N, C-alpha and C positions, 0 to 999 in steps of 0.2 A: 495263307501263308503257311507254305511248308517249312518245317524246322530243318536244320542241318541232318545230314544222312548219319545214322547211326552207326558207329565203326565197331563196336563189339562183337566182331565175327571173325575169329583167329583163323577160319580157315579160307577166308577170302580176301586174306591180306595181298594187296598187289605188290609183286616183286620189285616193282620200280620205287615203291615209297621209302625215302631215306631212312636209316637207322634213326631209332629214336634213343636219345640220349637224356632226356628230361621229360618229366610231365610236371605240368604247372596246373594246380587244381585252383578253379575259380567258383567262389561261393556265390549264391544267389543275391547278397546283399554286396557284391564287389564287382559292380558291372560299370566300371569307370573305364571307358575305352581310350583315356589319355594317361593311363598308367604306364610306367617306363617299361614294363615288360614288352609292351607292344610297340615300342619305338623302331624296332628293326625286324624283319622276318628271320627266322633261325629255322631252317629246314629240319633240325633233330630235336626240336621242342613240339610237344603237341599240349594243347591247351586242353583242360577237361572241364566240362560243365555236366551237372546230373542233376533230374528232378527226382526226388525220392520220398517215399511215405514217410521216412523217418523225419524229414522236415515239415510234411504236411500234417502229421498226425501228432507231434508231441504235445499240442494243444489243439482243440477245435478253432479252426481258422475260418476267418469271413472268405466268402467264395471269390471276390473281387480280389483278395489279398492273394491268393493262389495264382489266379489267373494272371495278375499284373506282374507277379514276379518270374513266373514262367514265361510270358510273353516278352519279356524284357530279357531274360535270359537267351532266349532264343534270338532276339534282335541283335544282341552283342556278337551272338556266335556266327551269326550270317556276316555280321560287318567284319569279324574278324577273318573269315573264311575269303571273303571278298579283298581282303588286303593281301592274302597270300598265307596267312598262318594256318597252321595244321590243328583241326579241332576235333575232339571227339565229344559228342553230345549224345547225352543217354536220355530219352524221354521217359515220361511218367507211366505210359503204358506200353513200353518196349519189352518183349519177352526176356530179354537177357538181364533187364533190370533187377538186380538183387535188393533194391528198394532201402538199403542204407549205405552211409558213406563210406563204411570201413570194408565192407564186402566188395562193393563196387571197385573200390581203389586196389584191392588184392587181387582181383580179376583183372584190372587193367595193367598191374605191374607184371602178371604172369603173363600177359598178353604182348605187352610191348618191350618187356626186358628192358627198363630203362637203368641208367646208373643214378640218376637222381629224381627227387620228388621234391617240388618246391610249393609253397603255398603263402598266401596273403595272411596277416596276421588276422585271425577271426576276432569278431567284436563280440561274441557271446561266450560266456564261460563254458557252456555246455558243449559248443561245437569245439572250442579250445581243446577242452579235457579229452573229447571224443577222438582228435586228431593226435594229441599226445599218446593216449592209450595205444590207437592203433601202430604208431610209429615205434613205440617201446615193444610191443609184442608180435609185431610183423615177422614172418618167416624171412622177409627179404631184408630185413634191417642190417644184415651183415654184407649186403650185396648192394644195397640202394642207399645211399646217403639222403638225408634230408636237410631242408634248411627253409627259414619263414623269413619273408621281407614284410616292409611296411606297406600298408594299403595306400599309403599317399594320401590320404583323405582329410584326417583331423588336425586342429591347430596343435595339438598337444599329444603327448605319448600316453599310454595306459596309466601309468603310475605317477604322471606330472602332477596332477592336482594333491594327491597325498602328499607327495615330496613338499609341495608348496605350502600346506598347513602342517608340516611337521614341527611336533612341538607346541602347537597351538591346541588349547583346550576345546575351542569351538569353531568349527567351518561354517564359513558365511559365504554365500555365492557372490554377493556384492563387494567383497574384498577382492575375490579373484577375477571377478568381471572388471574391476578397475585395474588390476594388474595385467589382464589381457589387453584392454583397451591401450594402456601405456605401452606395453612390449611391442603390440602390433600397429600402433600409431593410428588408431581408428577413431573418429570423431575428436581429434584432438587438434587445438589451435597451435600456433607457431611457437608460443611459449611452454608447451607442455602441459597445458591445462586443458580440462574437459570443454568440448565446443559449448557454447551456450553458459558457461559458468557452471554448471552442474552435470553430475553424472548420469542421472537417473530422471527421466519425466514420467515415470508412472504414475503420478498423481493427476497428470493431464489426459491420462488416456483411458478415460472410465466413463465415457459418454454412452448414454442408452441411444439406440437407433429408431426414430420415429417413422422412417420410410424414405427419407432425404438425408444426403444424395443417394439415388438409386444403387442397388447392387449392379456391378459391372456384369457384361456378359459372359458367359462361359464359352469361351474361345477355344477351348482343347479340343482336338480333333477325335472324331469317332472312329471306334475299331470294331470289326466283326471277329471276335473271338470264339464263335459256336463251335468250331471244329476242335479248338484247344479245350474247351470246356467239356466236350463229348469225350475227348480222350481222358481228361481228369475224372470224369464220372467213370467211365470204364474201368480205371484203374481202382476204383474202390473208395476213392477218396471223401470222406465225409466233410461236411463244411456247414458254416451258418451264414445267414445274409441272403441278399439278392444279388445274384451273379451279373446281371445286365451283360451278359457275354456278346450279344449282338449289337450292342451300343455304349461300348466301353469308352471311357474317357480318361483314364490315367495313362501317363505319358509311357511310351513304347521304348525310346531311346533318348539319348543326349539331346538330340535336335530338338525333339518336342518340348523336352524339360527346360530349354532355352527360351524356347517361344514362349512358353507358359511363364518363365521368368520376365521375359520382355513385356508381355501383358499386364502381369502384375504390377510392375513397377511404373508402367505407363497410367494404368486405370485404377488401381486398388490402393498401392502403397500411399498417395497423399491422405487418405482418410483410414489408413489402417489405424493408427493412433488413437483416433478420437473414438474409434469403435470397436476396438479389439476385444473388449469384454462385453460387448453388447450380444444379445440373442433375440432371435426372431423366428417365428413360424412363417413369415412371408419370405426369409431369404436365409438358406442354410450357410452360404459360404460367406455372404456380405463382403469385407475387404480382406480376407485371409487369402494367403498365396496358394495354398494347398501342394506346397513345393516339398513338404517333409517326405513324402514317399520317395521322389526324385533324389533328395539330399541322402536319405538313409539306406539308399541302394547304390548310393556314389554315381550316379548320372550325372550330378551336379557337385561341385566341389564347394564347401562353406565360404572359402576365401572370395571366390567369384562373386557370390550372392552378396557378402558383405561389402565388396567393392563397388559392386553396381549400385547398390543402395546409398551408400555414401556418396557417391558420385552424383546421384540424382539429387540429394540433398544440397550438396555444396554448388549446383547448378541452379538451385534455387526452386526446384520444381516439388520438392516434397518437405514439409515442415520437419524441424529437427526433432520434435517429439516423436513424429513417426518412425523416422529413420531411426533413433536411438531405441525405441521401443521393438522394433523389429530386429534389429542387429544385437541387442540384449539377449534375445532368445536364442540366437545363433552362437555368436561369439562368446557368450557369458554361459546361458542356462544349458546349452547342449552339450558343451564342453565340460561344465561342472558336473552334470549328472553322470556322465560316463566316468568320470574321475571317481565319483562315489562308488558307481558299479563294481570298477575293478578294485577299489581299495575294500569293498566289504565282501566281495565274494571269493570262496562259497559261504553260504548260511546266510545271506541278506534276505533271500526269499522266504525264510522260515520266521521272520521278524512278525508278532502279533502283540504289541504293547497292550492293547486293551482287552486280548484274548476272544476276539469276535470270532463266532463260529456259526452264525445264523446261516443257512443255505441261501441262495440267490434266489428271489422269486422267479417265477415261471417268465415272466414278461421280459426278463433281461433277453429272451431269445425270441419274443414277438413285437415288443413294444406295445402291448395291448394293456394299457393301464388308464384310469380316470384321470391321473394326474396330468395335465398338459405339459408340464416342463419335462416329465421323465418320457411320456410318448414321444415328444417332440425329440428330445436329445437320444433316447435309446433308438425309437423308429428311425431317425435320420442316421444314426450309426450303421444301423442293420441295413439300411437301404443305400447309403453311401460308402460303407466302410472307412468314415471319417466323421470327426467331430471336432471342434475347435477347443481351445484349451479351457475356457471357462465351463462348457457344457460337461466335458469330462471332469473338471475339477468340482466345480460349484452346483452342478446339479446332480450329474450320477454318482461321482464319487463324495459328495457331500451327504447326499441321502443313504449311501453305503455306510458311511462312518456313523451317522446319526442313529441308522436302525441297526448297526452292530452285525453287518453282512461279513462272512467269512472272507478274511483278507487274502488267503490264498486263492480261494476260488475266484475273486475279484480280479485278482492279478492274472490269473488265467484268462479270465474274460476280455480284459483288456489287451492283453497281449495277442490275443486271437482275432478280435473284431475289429482293429484298427489297421489299415493299410501300412502305416507308418510305423507300426509296433516291431521292435526289436527288442529283445530283452535289456540289453545295456541301456537303453533309453527309457523303456517304458516301465521296468521294475522300480527303480528310484522314484519315478514320478509317482506310480501307483502306490507302493507300501509306503515310501517316505513323505512325499508331498501330500497325496490325497488323503492316505489313511492314517498318518502319523504312527504308523505300525512300528517304525524304528526307534520310537520315543524320543524323538527331536534331533536326531543326527542330521536330518537334510533339511526340515523346517521348524522355525522355532516356535509354532503353535500348531494346533490342528485347524484348518481351514473348513470351518462349518459356518453356515449361515441359516437363518429362518426364511419363511417366505418373503420377508420384506425385501431381502437381497436380491432374490430372483424376480420379484415385483419390480423393482428398481431398474434391473438391468435387461428386461425382456417384457414382451408382450404375452408370456405364456400364462399368466393369472387370469387374464380376461376369458371370460365364458368357460373357466375350469368348474368341474364338479364341486371342488373344494373351495371355501372361503379363505383367502389369504390373511384375513384379519382375525380369524377365530383359533383359539388355541384349544378350546373343547368342543365335544359333540361331534355327531355323526358326519356332519359337511365341514370340519374343521379342517385346515390344511395339516396335513400329517407331519410337514416340516417343522411346525411350530411347538407341539408338544415334543416332538423327537429332538428338537434343539434343545429345549431346556433339562429335558430328562437326561440327554449325553453329559450334561456339565454336573448334574446332580451325581448319577449313578458313576462318573469318573472323578468325583472330587478330590479324592486321595492323591491321584495322579497329576491332576491339573490345576488344582487352586492356588498353588504357589508359582504358576507360571506368570510372570510379569505382565506377558501381552495379552492376556485374556482376564484380567483383574476384573474388569468392569461386569463381566457376565456374572461373575460370583457376588459381586455388590449388589447387582440387581435381583440375585436369587435370594440373598438376604433380606431384602426389604419385602418379598412376598410373604404372604400371610402362609402358615403352615398348611391350613386347608387347600388354599391353591397350589402349592407344591405338590401335596399328597394327589390331587387332581390331576395335575400334570403327569405324575408316574402312573396312575391308572390308565389315563387316555394314552400314553405312550406304549404302555404294555399292550392295550388293545389293539393299537395300530401294527405293532410288531406280530402280534397273534394272527393277524389277516393280511399279511404282506403280499400274498398271492392275489388278493382280491380288492386292492387297492385302485 
């Protein structure tokens, strides 16, 4: 598939081209063909999309993430051109590409001489600041006016969550979620009460998966992006993970994302609730939708996803617990963490409540560890550019928190490795939910667990080199000693948290010699992290 023709060639500008009065910038996570911008063709408007090293290099990204975003950008550009819109597309390996947003926009303004520059509101603070700085310092600021418009994607505006909690000492997602359900009339009965008589069915959605029902077939179409990958490599872009460029399965455009949504609702959604926390080496997708990439680059609108899921429940095809559990992730959690992000930036990424600075083990980039759970979760992440929320939270994140791994390094790894990771959603999930690095601003307790939790929710412990039942010794599961040591060494910060009082009561009952042995075991584990 050939990308749109690059237009940064001032000497070859056709004389018949209409004068350009407006440049409209489309970022790589703003790929919504239904945006009102595109409702009519305006000959004086040029849409600008660019692939730049500034975006590929600010953290080390998964190869599939880079390919997927660029392929989807090119697909949207072709769609716009086919509809009659003027498009200026700058490929990653084009010689005129200055490889950053600001310099490319300066060159484009010099070339087109527009009167206006318009852009959709960025979702990342870094990009938003970059654009504001450019527009404040540009030599064209006196002759080119600028304006920003809504991306027309989220249920809420940036600061709406902060306004909702204004004056309240504690922010709780559940309170916000109920507000959103009521406001948007989602899963509500005719009397304004929650469907089924309760707001949250999370307690019903924690079953391990024993192999039945079977994982639905992966019906996503295959693409060959070998030529695109070659161009990315030629531009010198570094990456991690497996590119799978010749057998690529992430959606290219909205139509494929809608087909993926259809397949999820028909074949996976009915079982999603029961097994949303389950993990298995036999099925990496289980009943998860894999729609987060399409949502986060805005191929899909969250409203249409929520409406489709609710409609399937009302038709009797999906249990209420499954529908509610899925909708809570989108209508509740997704909007909530975005609100946390914009309320706390800048500076949220610098939180480190426990002062953890231990470097990430080398197997974060290979998946080669004898711990089956981490080999599966990290290895799967590197192979698929995806892992579901329990693998991210209760395997990888759990281990990182227990072992005291560097919080900012972990944030950069999560941001790079996952195809759906953009900072507005990844940063609160990593620093707040997973690592408790904000001291409880997002989560009410650290989400940690020993081998018992992983064994209960997965088949990872079977055949592992480490014994899930042992705390001490060379073959003891590292999670066990690390779990108790985490509570011991952070007692000053955590022992008065009412949600984890049981752990401290159990510690108090342990003989002093056993507590000392746990500390010694945990120190030995942390000393050989690269060799676990």
